[in-house]
C-alpha positions in Angstrom: -69.6 13.7 -50.3 -68.0 16.7 -48.7 -65.1 16.0 -46.4 -64.4 18.5 -43.7 -60.7 19.1 -43.1 -59.9 19.3 -39.5 -56.9 20.9 -38.1 -54.6 18.7 -36.0 -54.9 19.0 -32.3 -52.4 21.3 -30.8 -49.4 19.7 -29.1 -49.1 20.7 -25.5 -45.6 21.6 -24.3 -44.4 19.2 -21.6 -44.7 20.5 -18.1 -41.2 20.9 -16.7 -40.5 18.7 -13.7 -39.5 20.8 -10.8 -37.4 19.5 -8.0 -39.3 19.3 -4.7 -38.7 22.1 -2.3 -39.9 20.4 0.8 -38.6 20.1 4.3 -35.9 17.5 3.3 -34.4 19.9 0.9 -34.3 22.7 3.5 -32.6 20.3 5.9 -30.0 19.2 3.4 -29.2 22.7 2.4 -29.1 23.8 6.0 -26.8 21.0 7.0 -24.4 21.7 4.2 -24.3 25.4 5.2 -23.8 24.5 8.8 -21.0 22.1 8.1 -19.3 24.7 5.9 -19.5 27.3 8.6 -18.2 25.0 11.3 -15.2 24.0 9.0 -14.4 27.6 8.2 -14.6 28.5 11.9 -12.3 25.6 12.8 -9.8 26.6 10.2 -9.9 30.2 11.2 -9.1 29.2 14.8 -6.5 26.5 14.1 -4.7 27.9 11.0 -3.0 30.9 12.7 -1.7 28.8 15.5 -0.4 26.2 13.1 1.3 28.8 11.0 2.9 30.4 14.1 4.1 26.9 15.3 5.4 25.8 11.9 6.7 29.0 10.3 6.8 32.0 12.5 8.3 30.4 15.6 9.9 27.4 13.7 13.5 26.7 14.0 15.3 26.1 10.7 19.0 26.6 11.8 20.9 27.0 15.0 21.6 24.4 17.7 19.6 21.9 19.7 19.1 24.5 22.6 17.4 26.8 20.2 14.4 24.4 19.9 13.6 24.2 23.6 11.6 27.4 23.7 10.5 27.7 20.2 7.9 26.3 17.7 8.6 23.4 15.3 12.1 22.1 15.4 12.7 21.5 11.7 16.4 21.6 12.5 16.0 18.3 14.3 14.6 16.7 11.1 17.5 18.0 9.1 20.0 16.5 11.5 18.2 13.2 12.1 16.7 12.6 8.6 19.4 10.0 7.6 18.8 8.0 10.7 15.0 8.1 10.2 15.3 7.1 6.6 18.0 4.5 6.9 18.2 3.4 10.5 21.5 2.4 12.1 23.1 1.4 8.9 26.8 2.3 9.0 27.4 5.9 8.0 30.4 5.0 5.8 28.2 2.6 3.8 25.1 4.9 3.6 25.3 5.0 -0.2 24.1 1.3 -0.3 20.6 1.9 1.2 20.3 5.0 -0.9 21.1 2.9 -4.0 18.5 0.3 -2.9 15.8 2.9 -2.7 16.9 4.3 -6.1 16.8 0.8 -7.7 13.3 0.0 -6.4 12.0 3.4 -7.4 13.5 3.0 -10.9 12.0 -0.5 -11.4 8.6 0.8 -10.2 8.6 3.7 -12.6 9.7 1.4 -15.5 6.9 -1.0 -14.8 4.1 1.7 -14.8 3.5 1.9 -18.6 1.4 -1.1 -19.9 3.8 -1.5 -22.8 6.5 -2.6 -20.2 4.4 -5.5 -18.8 6.6 -8.1 -20.4 8.7 -11.1 -19.3 11.8 -8.9 -19.6 10.4 -6.5 -16.9 9.6 -9.5 -14.7 13.2 -10.7 -15.1 14.4 -7.1 -14.4 12.5 -7.2 -11.1 14.1 -10.5 -10.2 17.6 -9.2 -10.9 16.8 -5.9 -9.2 15.7 -7.7 -6.0 18.8 -9.8 -6.0 20.9 -6.7 -6.4 19.1 -5.0 -3.6 19.6 -7.8 -1.2 23.3 -8.0 -2.1 23.7 -4.3 -1.6 22.0 -4.4 1.8 23.8 -7.5 3.1 27.2 -7.2 1.5 29.9 -9.8 2.1 30.5 -10.3 -1.7 32.0 -8.1 -4.5 34.1 -6.2 -2.0 31.1 -4.9 -0.1 31.5 -4.9 3.7 29.1 -7.3 5.4 26.2 -5.6 7.3 24.0 -7.7 9.6 20.2 -7.6 9.1 19.9 -6.2 12.6 21.5 -3.0 11.3 19.0 -2.6 8.4 16.3 0.0 8.9 14.2 2.8 7.7 12.8 3.2 4.2 14.6 0.2 2.6 13.1 -2.1 5.2 9.6 -0.8 4.5 10.0 -1.1 0.7 11.6 -4.6 0.9 8.9 -5.9 3.1 6.2 -4.4 0.9 7.6 -5.6 -2.5 8.6 -9.1 -1.3 5.5 -9.8 0.6 3.3 -8.8 -2.4 5.5 -10.6 -4.9 5.4 -13.8 -2.8 1.8 -13.4 -1.6 0.2 -12.8 -5.0 0.8 -16.4 -6.4 -0.1 -17.9 -3.0 -3.3 -15.8 -2.9 -4.2 -16.9 -6.4 -3.7 -20.5 -5.4 -5.9 -20.0 -2.3 -8.6 -18.3 -4.4 -8.6 -21.3 -6.8 -8.6 -23.6 -3.8 -11.7 -21.9 -2.3 -13.4 -22.5 -5.7 -12.3 -26.1 -5.9 -15.0 -28.8 -6.1 -12.9 -31.0 -3.8 -14.1 -30.5 -0.2 -10.7 -31.1 1.4 -9.0 -28.4 -0.7 -11.9 -26.0 -0.4 -12.3 -26.3 3.4 -8.5 -26.2 3.9 -8.0 -23.0 1.8 -11.0 -21.4 3.6 -9.8 -22.2 7.1 -6.3 -20.9 6.2 -7.7 -17.6 5.0 -10.2 -17.1 7.8 -7.6 -17.7 10.5 -5.1 -15.3 9.0 -7.8 -12.6 8.4 -9.2 -13.1 11.9 -6.0 -12.8 13.9 -4.3 -9.4 14.4 -1.1 -9.0 12.5 0.7 -7.9 15.7 -0.2 -11.2 17.3 1.1 -13.1 14.2 4.4 -11.2 14.4 4.8 -12.1 18.1 3.9 -15.7 17.4 6.5 -15.8 14.6 9.1 -14.4 16.9 8.5 -16.9 19.7 7.4 -20.0 17.8 10.1 -19.9 15.0 12.9 -21.1 17.3 10.6 -24.0 18.5 9.6 -25.0 15.0 13.0 -25.1 13.4 16.2 -26.9 14.5 18.9 -25.0 16.4 21.1 -25.0 13.3 18.5 -22.8 11.5 18.5 -19.3 12.7 15.9 -16.9 11.2 16.4 -13.2 11.5 13.5 -11.0 12.6 13.2 -9.6 9.1 12.7 -13.1 7.7 10.1 -13.8 10.2 8.3 -10.6 9.6 8.5 -11.2 5.9 6.9 -14.7 6.3 4.0 -13.2 8.3 3.4 -10.4 5.9 3.5 -12.8 2.9 0.9 -15.1 4.5 -1.4 -12.1 5.5 -1.1 -10.5 2.1 -1.9 -13.9 0.5 -5.1 -14.2 2.6 -6.4 -10.7 1.7 -5.4 -11.1 -2.0 -7.2 -14.4 -2.0 -10.5 -12.8 -1.3 -9.9 -10.0 -3.7 -8.9 -12.4 -6.5 -11.8 -14.7 -5.7 -14.3 -11.9 -6.2 -12.7 -11.1 -9.5 -12.8 -14.7 -10.7 -16.4 -15.0 -9.7 -17.2 -11.9 -11.8 -15.8 -13.5 -15.0 -18.5 -15.4 -16.9 -18.1 -19.2 -17.0 -18.5 -19.0 -20.8 -15.0 -17.4 -20.9 -13.6 -20.7 -19.5 -15.5 -22.8 -21.9 -14.7 -20.7 -25.0 -11.0 -20.7 -24.2 -10.9 -24.4 -23.5 -12.8 -25.0 -26.8 -9.9 -23.4 -28.6 -7.6 -26.0 -27.2 -5.8 -23.9 -24.6 -4.4 -25.5 -21.5 -5.9 -24.8 -18.1 -2.8 -22.7 -17.2 -3.0 -20.6 -20.3 -6.7 -20.1 -19.9 -6.2 -18.9 -16.3 -3.2 -16.6 -16.9 -4.0 -15.2 -20.4 -7.8 -15.1 -20.5 -9.3 -15.2 -17.0 -6.9 -13.5 -14.6 -6.5 -10.2 -16.6 -10.3 -9.8 -16.7 -10.5 -10.7 -13.0 -7.9 -8.2 -12.0 -9.6 -5.4 -14.1 -12.8 -6.0 -12.2 -11.2 -5.8 -8.8 -8.6 -3.1 -9.3 -10.0 -0.7 -6.7 -10.1 -3.3 -3.8 -6.7 -4.6 -5.0 -5.3 -1.2 -4.6 -6.7 -0.9 -1.1 -5.1 -4.2 -0.2 -1.7 -3.0 -1.4 -2.0 0.2 0.6 -3.0 -1.8 3.7 0.1 -4.0 3.3 2.3 -0.8 3.0 1.0 0.6 6.2 1.1 -2.7 8.0 4.9 -2.7 7.6 5.0 -0.1 10.4 3.9 -3.0 12.8 7.4 -4.6 12.7 8.4 -2.2 15.5 6.9 -4.7 17.9 9.6 -7.3 16.9 12.5 -4.9 17.1 13.0 -4.0 13.4 14.0 -0.4 12.5 11.4 0.6 10.0 10.5 4.2 9.5 8.2 4.4 12.6 10.7 2.6 14.9 13.6 4.6 13.6 11.6 7.8 14.5 10.9 6.5 17.9 14.5 5.7 18.6 15.8 9.0 17.3 13.5 10.9 19.7 15.5 9.4 22.6 18.5 11.7 22.0 18.8 13.7 25.3 20.4 16.7 23.5 17.1 17.5 21.7 13.7 18.4 23.2 11.9 15.4 21.7 9.9 17.0 18.8 7.3 14.2 18.4 5.0 16.1 16.1 7.7 17.0 13.6 9.2 13.5 13.6 5.9 11.7 13.0 4.8 14.3 10.5 7.9 13.4 8.4 7.2 9.6 8.8 3.5 10.2 7.9 4.6 12.2 4.9 6.7 9.4 3.6 3.9 6.9 3.9 1.4 9.3 2.4 3.6 9.8 -0.7 4.0 6.1 -1.3 0.3 5.3 -0.7 -0.9 8.3 -2.7 1.4 7.3 -5.5 -0.2 3.9 -5.6 -3.7 5.3 -5.5 -3.0 7.7 -8.4 -1.5 5.0 -10.5 -4.5 2.8 -9.9 -6.9 5.5 -11.0 -4.8 6.1 -14.1 -4.8 2.4 -14.8 -8.5 2.2 -14.4 -9.0 5.0 -16.9 -6.5 3.6 -19.5 -8.1 0.2 -19.3 -11.6 1.6 -19.7 -10.5 3.6 -22.7 -8.9 0.5 -24.3 -12.1 -1.4 -24.1 -14.1 1.2 -26.2 
């Protein structure tokens, strides 16, 4: 029998898939082009005026009268920067708030590397915060006493942020666990607490703390405005951190709990060593957003008479010798807030990247 050898069938080359060039693509490209043209036109119109105001006609030296018929009064910021940054703190003791900012910045930079996340660092933060409060208040170690009403500027902003987050995180974790509790009383109580604090404006809570605190405490107990504001920010931070942490805890598989408990670990060790690090890793972006919101919310203490950065800027503008350069002053305040918030955001992105690489 003769077998006929047949050649294999030719393989056809795959047809390249072309992106559709329909009406939607034209609209998309046209919209991008139009937006670009509008942006370029806006910059072309605004940038020369901005440069003329800030640079060409800006006042860098001279006297207060020089700023009255000129552009940006940068001289005002040079003269008033200490007051904006440190409030009405006594000038002879100005080194103390500068030392406070330096200590907090040094502790923050030390804590950034993951290798420094130890109990020693936690103890350093505790000692550093005690040192900061002693430096600001004085009255011991030969330091002249300075009342809380004289504190202001950047130290107040940093202290409110650090202390409210440090006190609010464990409270927020407890609330998150309470909202997941099988006991109805605990679950409903934690839920009601969180919803009330998230549903009421922070300004309202600050006013309530200012007026209700004297009624809730005996006359022998006097709470400064800073203490009341710290209590409000701590509770609000705990409420927002609760929801972020609860989302992270829900994202951890229940088998992690069971496996850790099967190894004989106690509930506290399972939570702090096994579950919580995984939960925080999952919710790092919303956790960063919450921290930034807390930083910016500190500007609301102006309503209760505290001299943070914003209120110090408002007060310094009342000097009749100067032409009230609002734009320059609030640009400086905005720059300080931006540097702090952008630094937090950059560190969060770095942390996300390093944690992702460590899991490979």
